C-alpha positions as CSV (number, residue, x, y, z in Angstrom):
1,M,81.1,88.3,100.2
2,Y,80.0,91.9,99.9
3,P,76.3,92.9,99.4
4,A,75.3,93.6,95.8
5,E,74.0,97.1,96.7
6,L,77.4,98.0,98.2
7,V,79.4,97.1,95.1
8,K,77.0,98.2,92.5
9,P,78.5,101.7,92.1
10,M,82.0,100.2,92.1
11,R,81.1,97.8,89.3
12,E,79.5,100.7,87.4
13,D,82.7,102.7,87.5
14,L,84.0,100.2,84.9
15,T,80.9,98.8,83.2
16,N,79.7,102.4,82.4
17,V,82.8,102.8,80.2
18,G,82.4,99.4,78.5
19,F,84.0,96.8,80.7
20,E,82.2,93.4,80.6
21,E,81.6,91.8,84.0
22,L,82.7,88.2,84.3
23,H,81.0,86.2,87.0
24,T,82.1,82.6,86.3
25,S,85.3,80.7,85.5
26,D,83.8,79.7,82.2
27,A,83.3,83.4,81.3
28,V,86.9,84.1,82.2
29,E,88.2,81.3,80.1
30,A,86.0,82.3,77.2
31,A,87.2,86.0,77.5
32,L,90.9,85.0,77.6
33,A,90.5,82.6,74.7
34,K,89.5,85.4,72.4
35,E,92.0,86.5,69.7
36,G,93.6,89.9,70.3
37,T,94.3,91.7,73.5
38,T,92.2,91.6,76.7
39,L,92.6,93.8,79.8
40,V,91.4,92.2,83.0
41,V,90.7,94.4,86.0
42,V,90.4,92.7,89.3
43,N,88.1,95.2,91.0
44,S,88.0,95.7,94.8
45,V,86.2,97.7,97.5
46,C,89.4,99.1,98.8
47,G,90.3,102.8,98.7
48,C,93.1,102.3,96.2
49,A,90.7,100.8,93.8
50,A,88.4,103.8,94.1
51,A,91.1,106.5,94.0
52,N,93.7,104.9,91.7
53,A,92.8,101.6,89.9
54,R,89.3,102.3,88.5
55,P,90.1,105.9,87.4
56,G,93.4,104.8,86.0
57,A,91.8,102.0,84.0
58,R,89.1,104.4,82.7
59,M,91.7,107.0,81.7
60,S,93.9,104.5,79.9
61,L,91.1,103.9,77.4
62,Q,91.6,107.4,76.0
63,N,94.7,106.1,74.2
64,A,94.9,105.7,70.4
65,K,95.8,102.0,70.9
66,R,93.6,100.1,73.4
67,P,92.7,96.5,74.1
68,D,90.3,94.6,71.9
69,H,88.4,93.4,75.0
70,I,88.0,94.9,78.4
71,V,86.7,92.8,81.3
72,T,86.4,92.9,85.0
73,V,86.0,90.5,87.9
74,F,85.2,91.6,91.5
75,A,87.3,90.3,94.4
76,G,85.2,89.4,97.4
77,V,82.1,89.0,95.2
78,D,82.8,86.9,92.1
79,K,85.0,84.3,93.8
80,E,84.9,81.7,90.9
81,A,85.7,84.3,88.3
82,V,88.4,85.9,90.4
83,D,90.1,82.6,91.1
84,A,90.0,81.7,87.4
85,A,91.5,85.1,86.4
86,R,94.2,84.9,89.0
87,A,95.1,81.4,87.9
88,Q,96.0,83.0,84.5
89,M,98.1,85.6,86.2
90,V,100.7,83.2,87.6
91,P,103.6,83.7,88.6
92,F,102.2,86.9,90.2
93,P,100.6,86.4,93.6
94,P,96.9,87.2,94.0
95,S,96.2,90.9,94.7
96,S,93.3,93.2,94.4
97,P,93.0,95.5,92.8
98,S,95.2,94.4,90.0
99,M,95.2,94.6,86.2
100,A,96.5,92.2,83.6
101,L,96.9,92.6,79.8
102,F,96.7,89.4,77.8
103,K,97.5,89.0,74.1
104,D,96.0,85.9,72.4
105,G,95.5,84.4,75.9
106,E,99.1,85.0,77.1
107,L,99.9,87.4,80.0
108,V,102.0,90.2,78.6
109,H,101.7,92.9,81.3
110,M,100.7,93.0,85.0
111,L,100.0,95.7,87.5
112,E,99.8,94.3,91.1
113,R,98.3,96.1,94.0
114,H,101.8,97.4,95.1
115,H,102.0,99.1,91.6
116,I,98.6,100.8,92.2
117,E,98.4,101.6,95.9
118,G,99.6,105.1,96.6
119,R,100.2,106.0,93.0
120,P,98.0,108.5,91.2
121,A,95.5,107.3,88.6
122,E,97.4,109.2,85.9
123,L,100.5,107.2,86.5
124,I,98.5,103.9,86.4
125,S,96.9,105.1,83.2
126,E,100.3,105.9,81.6
127,N,101.6,102.5,82.6
128,L,98.6,100.8,80.9
129,M,98.9,103.1,77.8
130,D,102.6,102.1,77.4
131,A,101.5,98.4,77.6
132,Y,98.8,99.1,75.0
133,N,101.2,100.8,72.7
134,D,103.6,97.8,72.9
135,H,101.0,95.0,72.6
136,C,97.8,96.3,71.0
């Protein structure tokens, strides 16, 4: 587990633009039970989360269509919440960072680490915006 002071700025990268942090499995289940679309970002301390995932997620929110709900769990910190979120992302293997779009509780779009690592934030944002335009 990472110290709270280390991950605080990484959490704030997303919470400062409206992402709700989920810390428990119950919170994840409640978030995914909501009607409409929900983007789940599995946050991470790795460099590709800082350079690609978080900026891409933030930029994607500038789209005309966007998810009804935006939430985040933090790998290596919120184990219970991360495990619950990943359980809903099957058949995709666990990876962090990752992003999943759900519609009415069903997984409709997934970005795994290998879709994020080494790709510019703008490309990640465009991928998410395409998913929003299809599902939101």
